[in-house]
Structure formats: C-alpha cells, structure tokens
Backbone bond lengths (Angstrom), bond angles and torsions (degrees), N, CA, C in turn:
res aa  C-N    CA-C-N  psi(-1)  N-CA   C-N-CA  omega(-1)  CA-C   N-CA-C  phi
1 M - - - 1.448 - - 1.530 111.10 -
2 N 1.327 117.49 -36.40 1.457 120.87 176.96 1.520 111.68 -60.49
3 D 1.342 116.54 -35.61 1.462 120.51 178.20 1.519 110.40 -60.63
4 F 1.324 116.61 -41.82 1.457 120.51 179.89 1.526 110.65 -64.75
5 K 1.311 116.37 -45.62 1.473 119.98 179.12 1.524 110.57 -58.63
6 E 1.307 116.20 -41.16 1.468 121.10 179.68 1.536 110.76 -66.37
7 L 1.329 116.72 -44.21 1.466 120.26 177.00 1.528 111.01 -59.30
8 Y 1.319 115.80 -44.27 1.459 120.24 179.83 1.528 110.38 -61.86
9 K 1.304 115.32 -48.60 1.464 121.05 -178.14 1.536 111.04 -59.29
10 L 1.313 116.32 -41.76 1.466 120.82 -177.80 1.525 113.88 -75.00
11 H 1.323 117.66 -30.83 1.474 119.54 -167.13 1.518 116.35 -120.35
12 H 1.326 120.07 -7.46 1.469 118.69 -173.18 1.524 113.44 -63.79
13 K 1.320 118.42 -36.41 1.469 119.87 -179.93 1.531 111.03 -67.71
14 K 1.313 116.97 -42.15 1.465 120.82 179.48 1.532 110.34 -67.28
15 V 1.318 117.02 -40.05 1.468 120.69 177.01 1.530 109.28 -59.80
16 F 1.324 116.66 -46.46 1.465 120.45 178.93 1.527 110.83 -60.27
17 N 1.322 117.56 -46.38 1.469 120.79 -178.44 1.522 112.57 -63.32
18 I 1.316 117.05 -42.89 1.473 120.06 177.89 1.520 109.34 -61.36
19 S 1.311 116.03 -48.02 1.456 120.30 -179.37 1.526 110.95 -62.34
20 L 1.319 117.37 -43.82 1.463 121.36 179.10 1.520 111.37 -59.95
21 N 1.298 116.88 -42.25 1.459 120.03 179.60 1.528 112.23 -67.60
22 I 1.310 117.34 -27.73 1.466 120.13 179.23 1.526 111.27 -84.17
23 V 1.332 117.83 -48.22 1.471 120.02 -174.09 1.524 113.24 -91.05
24 Q 1.320 117.50 -19.60 1.463 124.19 173.85 1.525 113.87 60.45
25 H 1.316 116.36 36.53 1.459 120.98 176.55 1.531 107.09 -151.81
26 I 1.314 116.69 123.25 1.467 122.03 -171.93 1.530 112.51 -59.08
27 E 1.338 117.08 -49.92 1.469 119.50 -176.83 1.527 111.40 -63.88
28 D 1.333 116.43 -39.22 1.469 119.73 177.74 1.522 110.51 -64.78
29 A 1.330 117.00 -40.83 1.468 120.72 178.70 1.523 110.90 -64.13
30 E 1.333 116.71 -37.27 1.471 120.02 176.58 1.528 110.63 -64.02
31 D 1.338 115.83 -44.10 1.471 119.97 178.40 1.524 111.07 -62.37
32 I 1.311 116.64 -43.21 1.466 120.98 -179.13 1.523 109.93 -65.62
33 T 1.327 117.13 -40.55 1.471 120.85 177.48 1.519 109.85 -57.85
34 Q 1.314 115.99 -44.10 1.467 120.10 177.86 1.530 110.17 -62.75
35 E 1.328 117.20 -45.34 1.468 121.04 179.01 1.529 111.33 -60.71
36 V 1.327 116.52 -39.53 1.465 120.35 179.78 1.519 110.04 -59.90
37 F 1.329 116.60 -47.17 1.461 118.59 -176.53 1.529 112.76 -75.24
38 V 1.307 117.72 -25.45 1.465 119.57 170.91 1.534 108.16 -64.76
39 E 1.334 115.88 -45.48 1.475 120.70 178.16 1.528 111.29 -62.47
40 V 1.329 117.14 -42.72 1.472 120.95 178.69 1.528 109.58 -60.84
41 H 1.324 116.65 -46.94 1.467 120.35 -179.46 1.521 110.93 -61.97
42 R 1.332 115.58 -43.80 1.461 121.46 -178.23 1.535 111.17 -66.92
43 S 1.337 117.55 -31.31 1.467 121.11 -171.79 1.522 114.23 -107.67
44 M 1.303 118.48 4.75 1.473 120.17 -177.06 1.521 112.38 -54.26
45 H 1.320 116.56 -38.25 1.466 119.82 -177.84 1.533 111.69 -69.09
46 L 1.339 117.37 -18.78 1.470 121.58 179.76 1.529 112.96 -90.08
47 F 1.334 116.32 -14.20 1.456 120.44 -177.18 1.523 109.54 -64.63
48 K 1.332 115.65 121.64 1.467 121.76 -172.75 1.524 113.31 -97.06
49 E 1.315 116.96 -1.88 1.459 122.58 -179.34 1.524 112.89 59.59
50 Q 1.347 116.33 30.89 1.464 119.76 172.31 1.522 109.72 -75.23
51 S 1.324 115.93 -21.07 1.454 122.23 172.35 1.518 106.47 -131.65
52 S 1.323 116.67 174.22 1.464 118.43 -179.93 1.523 109.27 -73.58
53 A 1.314 115.41 159.49 1.466 120.42 -178.46 1.522 110.53 -61.07
54 Y 1.330 117.77 -40.81 1.461 118.18 -177.54 1.521 111.40 -68.64
55 T 1.334 118.45 -34.44 1.463 120.65 175.97 1.525 109.54 -63.09
56 W 1.308 116.14 -42.82 1.468 121.90 178.44 1.533 110.19 -61.28
57 I 1.315 116.84 -46.23 1.468 121.40 -178.87 1.530 110.42 -64.99
58 Y 1.329 117.23 -42.74 1.469 119.75 -178.17 1.524 111.05 -71.05
59 R 1.328 117.46 -30.08 1.469 120.36 174.75 1.531 109.46 -65.21
60 I 1.325 116.68 -42.69 1.463 120.99 176.51 1.530 109.45 -61.33
61 T 1.332 116.70 -42.07 1.464 121.64 179.98 1.517 111.50 -60.85
62 V 1.320 116.60 -48.99 1.466 121.00 179.63 1.523 109.83 -61.41
63 N 1.323 117.04 -46.40 1.465 120.15 -178.75 1.529 112.02 -62.58
64 K 1.327 117.31 -45.23 1.470 120.16 179.50 1.526 110.98 -64.85
65 S 1.325 117.14 -38.63 1.467 121.07 179.15 1.524 110.82 -65.75
66 L 1.325 116.63 -44.89 1.464 120.23 179.44 1.526 111.00 -68.18
67 D 1.332 117.44 -37.99 1.473 120.50 175.48 1.523 110.53 -60.67
68 F 1.329 116.06 -41.09 1.459 120.67 178.21 1.531 110.38 -60.31
69 L 1.343 116.41 -46.73 1.466 119.92 179.94 1.526 111.86 -63.09
70 R 1.326 116.36 -40.17 1.470 119.69 178.41 1.531 110.35 -61.70
71 A 1.323 116.12 -45.27 1.465 120.16 -179.72 1.529 110.22 -64.77
72 K 1.312 116.61 -40.69 1.461 121.02 179.30 1.526 110.66 -64.03
73 K 1.336 115.70 -42.03 1.461 120.42 179.58 1.525 110.61 -64.67
74 T 1.326 117.23 -39.76 1.460 121.37 178.32 1.528 110.23 -64.43
75 K 1.331 116.78 -43.91 1.468 120.74 178.49 1.521 110.50 -62.43
76 K 1.337 116.47 -44.08 1.462 120.20 179.74 1.521 110.57 -62.26
77 R 1.318 116.21 -44.52 1.458 120.39 -178.72 1.524 109.90 -61.68
78 F 1.331 116.50 -43.80 1.457 120.73 179.49 1.524 110.31 -63.57
79 A 1.321 117.17 -45.56 1.461 121.08 179.75 1.524 110.80 -63.43
80 F 1.308 115.95 -39.06 1.467 120.34 -179.78 1.517 110.40 -65.11
81 I 1.294 115.96 -43.13 1.460 120.40 -178.43 1.523 110.65 -68.29
82 T 1.315 117.30 -43.56 1.458 119.83 -175.03 1.524 113.30 -78.63
83 Q 1.335 116.46 -31.84 1.455 117.07 -175.19 1.524 110.63 -165.19
84 L 1.305 117.25 118.30 1.460 121.74 178.71 1.530 111.98 -86.04
85 F 1.318 116.48 -29.84 1.457 120.28 -174.81 1.524 110.58 -129.27
86 N 1.309 114.84 149.80 1.453 121.20 175.78 1.531 108.00 -67.50
87 P 1.338 118.15 122.42 1.461 119.55 -175.65 1.534 113.72 -65.41
88 E 1.323 117.76 -26.46 1.467 120.37 -178.07 1.521 112.20 -82.08
89 S 1.341 117.02 -45.61 1.463 119.77 -174.92 1.527 113.05 -100.48
90 G 1.322 116.87 -18.65 1.461 120.01 -176.68 1.520 112.75 78.74
91 E 1.330 117.37 3.24 1.461 121.49 -179.67 1.514 110.79 -73.59
92 Q 1.332 114.09 148.24 1.451 119.55 174.97 1.527 108.16 -69.38
93 L 1.334 116.32 134.09 1.462 120.21 -176.29 1.520 113.04 -82.58
94 H 1.322 118.97 -30.28 1.465 121.54 -174.46 1.510 110.36 -120.75
95 E 1.305 114.98 124.88 1.455 120.61 175.98 1.517 108.34 -116.84
96 V 1.321 115.69 157.83 1.457 120.33 175.94 1.519 107.35 -68.45
97 S 1.313 115.98 126.99 1.453 119.00 -178.92 1.521 110.50 -77.91
98 H 1.311 114.38 149.35 1.458 120.69 176.13 1.522 106.46 -113.32
99 F 1.307 115.71 117.34 1.452 120.42 -177.60 1.517 109.39 -79.35
100 D 1.315 116.92 125.33 1.443 122.62 -177.63 1.523 108.22 -119.11
101 H 1.325 117.47 89.57 1.456 123.21 -178.15 1.531 109.03 -77.01
102 P 1.327 118.18 127.81 1.461 120.61 -174.98 1.527 114.44 -67.44
103 G 1.322 118.75 -18.25 1.455 120.53 -176.32 1.513 114.32 -93.25
104 I 1.318 118.77 9.45 1.458 120.97 -175.57 1.525 109.35 -109.14
105 E 1.339 116.39 131.94 1.450 121.63 -179.37 1.523 110.81 -62.01
106 L 1.314 115.30 151.24 1.457 122.28 -174.69 1.523 112.88 -53.90
107 E 1.329 118.15 -47.48 1.469 120.04 -175.64 1.530 112.90 -69.79
108 K 1.314 117.30 -14.41 1.458 120.65 179.62 1.526 112.54 -100.17
109 K 1.322 116.95 -2.54 1.464 120.34 -173.35 1.519 113.17 -63.19
110 E 1.325 117.89 -40.53 1.459 118.98 -178.61 1.523 110.84 -62.85
111 R 1.322 116.83 -45.51 1.476 119.41 177.88 1.517 111.24 -64.69
112 A 1.331 116.29 -37.84 1.466 119.89 179.17 1.527 110.63 -65.30
113 Q 1.328 117.77 -39.53 1.459 120.71 178.35 1.526 110.60 -61.94
114 I 1.325 116.07 -41.31 1.466 120.36 178.70 1.527 109.77 -64.08
115 L 1.337 116.43 -45.04 1.464 120.47 179.43 1.524 110.76 -62.67
116 Y 1.328 117.56 -47.88 1.458 119.75 -178.48 1.522 112.34 -65.36
117 K 1.326 117.21 -32.25 1.469 119.86 175.27 1.526 109.34 -64.91
118 A 1.331 117.04 -42.26 1.461 120.61 178.11 1.533 110.59 -65.54
119 I 1.329 117.96 -40.14 1.468 121.52 177.70 1.524 109.80 -63.19
120 E 1.320 116.38 -40.67 1.465 121.56 -179.88 1.532 111.52 -58.76
121 D 1.335 116.33 -31.52 1.467 120.97 -177.20 1.532 113.70 -85.10
122 L 1.334 118.07 -4.91 1.467 120.82 177.93 1.529 110.41 -67.37
123 A 1.313 115.65 157.58 1.463 120.23 171.26 1.531 107.68 -59.29
124 E 1.319 116.31 147.62 1.461 122.24 -173.78 1.531 113.27 -51.59
125 N 1.330 117.42 -47.47 1.471 119.66 -177.11 1.529 111.36 -70.44
126 Q 1.335 118.01 -34.43 1.465 120.94 176.47 1.527 110.13 -67.46
127 K 1.316 115.40 -43.09 1.465 121.14 179.30 1.534 110.49 -59.26
128 T 1.319 116.10 -47.01 1.461 120.67 -179.05 1.525 110.94 -62.32
129 A 1.319 117.28 -49.30 1.465 120.84 -179.54 1.526 111.01 -62.03
130 F 1.320 116.97 -42.92 1.471 121.02 -179.02 1.527 110.90 -63.76
131 I 1.321 117.29 -47.93 1.467 120.60 -179.01 1.524 110.82 -62.22
132 L 1.330 116.81 -47.27 1.468 119.29 -179.14 1.521 111.68 -63.77
133 S 1.325 117.13 -35.75 1.463 121.22 -178.12 1.525 112.93 -81.18
134 Q 1.310 116.15 -57.59 1.452 120.66 -169.53 1.525 114.26 -85.22
135 I 1.317 117.19 -30.96 1.463 119.61 -177.85 1.521 110.84 -98.24
136 E 1.332 116.80 -47.28 1.461 120.59 -178.25 1.531 112.91 -87.93
137 Q 1.328 117.24 -10.78 1.463 123.00 174.68 1.533 114.61 62.91
138 F 1.333 116.77 34.54 1.457 120.65 175.04 1.529 108.81 -76.44
139 P 1.327 118.29 143.75 1.459 120.60 171.80 1.535 110.42 -67.72
140 Q 1.321 116.86 152.45 1.461 120.79 -177.08 1.524 112.59 -57.89
141 K 1.313 117.16 -34.78 1.465 120.00 179.68 1.527 110.84 -61.22
142 E 1.329 117.37 -43.65 1.459 121.00 179.65 1.530 110.96 -69.59
143 I 1.319 116.95 -37.30 1.465 120.40 177.56 1.529 109.25 -61.47
144 A 1.328 115.59 -42.65 1.469 120.43 178.88 1.526 110.38 -59.84
145 E 1.324 117.39 -42.00 1.466 120.97 178.45 1.520 111.27 -65.81
146 I 1.334 116.56 -43.97 1.464 120.77 -179.44 1.522 110.80 -63.59
147 M 1.335 116.59 -43.14 1.464 121.05 -176.48 1.530 112.89 -87.28
148 K 1.329 116.49 -8.06 1.465 122.55 -178.27 1.534 111.53 58.53
149 V 1.328 114.60 48.03 1.469 121.84 175.24 1.526 107.47 -135.11
150 S 1.327 117.07 173.23 1.457 120.61 179.05 1.531 110.62 -76.89
151 E 1.316 115.82 161.30 1.463 120.25 176.60 1.530 110.73 -62.85
152 K 1.329 116.79 -36.03 1.474 120.90 176.78 1.519 110.11 -62.03
153 A 1.321 116.96 -40.83 1.466 120.94 178.81 1.529 110.28 -63.65
154 V 1.330 116.61 -40.62 1.465 120.74 177.88 1.523 109.63 -61.87
155 E 1.309 116.43 -47.56 1.467 121.01 179.46 1.534 110.63 -57.12
156 S 1.312 115.89 -44.62 1.460 121.40 179.48 1.529 111.05 -64.51
157 L 1.321 117.55 -43.47 1.464 121.47 179.13 1.522 111.67 -61.73
158 I 1.316 115.85 -41.65 1.471 120.42 179.72 1.525 110.01 -65.48
159 Q 1.328 116.79 -43.58 1.466 120.20 179.43 1.529 111.24 -63.38
160 R 1.335 116.87 -42.83 1.470 119.92 178.28 1.526 111.09 -65.81
161 A 1.331 116.09 -38.91 1.467 119.69 178.05 1.527 110.16 -62.36
162 K 1.320 116.71 -45.59 1.468 120.31 179.16 1.526 110.89 -61.76
163 A 1.323 117.40 -43.65 1.466 120.95 179.51 1.530 110.27 -62.88
164 N 1.330 116.71 -44.14 1.465 120.49 179.03 1.522 111.58 -64.80
165 L 1.328 116.96 -38.73 1.467 120.69 178.47 1.533 110.40 -67.28
166 R 1.331 116.43 -42.92 1.472 119.61 177.28 1.520 110.39 -57.63
167 Q 1.323 115.41 -45.59 1.458 120.62 -178.91 1.535 110.55 -64.00
168 E 1.317 116.92 -48.69 1.466 121.14 -177.73 1.524 111.27 -65.81
169 L 1.328 117.15 -44.82 1.454 120.13 -179.71 1.527 110.73 -67.34
170 G 1.315 116.65 -35.35 1.460 120.51 176.12 1.517 110.87 -60.41
171 K 1.331 116.27 -43.81 1.475 120.61 177.71 1.523 110.45 -62.84
172 L 1.319 116.43 -45.22 1.464 120.05 -178.38 1.525 111.71 -61.58
173 Y 1.332 116.35 -46.62 1.458 119.38 -178.00 1.521 111.71 -70.53
174 N 1.324 118.50 -35.41 1.460 120.78 176.97 1.512 111.11 -66.08
175 N 1.327 117.67 -39.31 1.459 121.64 178.59 1.523 112.17 -67.41
176 R 1.312 117.16 -32.44 1.472 121.14 -178.49 1.515 111.21 -72.33
177 R 1.327 116.73 -28.08 1.477 120.36 -177.33 1.521 111.52 -78.78
178 I 1.312 117.48 -23.09 1.471 120.96 -175.32 1.504 111.05 -73.13
C-alpha cells in the first residue's frame, strides 16, 4: 500500500496535466486522474516492470484520456444525429467548447484557445505525441515507450503534427485577417 501512496504522490500532478492537455476540460481531467489511479491500484500486482512505473502510469493516462475523448465524440455524434435542438426551448444543444487552461495568462488565452482547438483536431496519435513532446516535455524515448511505438515513429508523428498545426493555424489566421 505504501508503494501506491508513493506512486500517487510522485505522479498525480503529471497525470492530471497530461489528461488536461488531452481532454481540455478540468473536471474531466480530474475524473480521469482518479480513474488512472484506481486502475494503477487495481493492477499493481500485474505490473511486470518491463518498463518504468511512470511510463506505465502515463500510458494508462494517455489511454484513459483518449478513451474518454472517443466516448465523448460518439455521444456527441449520436446526439447530433438524433437531435440538434432542444424540442422544448428550441435552444441549440451543442456549442463549440472553449478550452480554458488554468496555467495560461489572460492575454494569451485567445491564442491558446486557437492552438488547443487545432491540437484537438489532430489525428489521435499525432495529438498524443505532440502533447507529450511539446507541452509535457517528455523525451522521445519515453514517448515511444508510452505510445508503444518506435522513436522514429514518434519523431515522424511530431513532425506531421507540427506541419498539420502550421497549416491549420495558417488558415485560421489568414481567415481572421480578411
């Protein structure tokens, strides 16, 4: 049990930050952080130490965060298909979310929202590699372990993510100037 407490103490903030950067909603990231540590506690006896404990924990974090997004996307798609507007009030049921990251200064929030919206639209594997590399500052070797891909694959994913972000952000900024 002490091992679990130590793992939690060492990794809960990083787990929360990774999840927050992926799901872009504080309460969801808190829920996912809790789910991650429930899973860690439940599975500690299965951990084979083929990778480091933190790599294992961060892999669980990424997987739970991506699973959450997939489920959310499925729910949104179903809701969109079945009903666009509330039948009683006529209000639109789904609005574009605005990601409000607590660590970003006020004057930078608008640019950060645009960036996070563009990151949200990346392919899942590009998004994961980009967030772990550029936002969480993980070395490529650790990202490869977390994502269970080669370091070359991580490098390629990051480059494609950057190219896609440049393209998307370029379109957004060009459209805003017109």
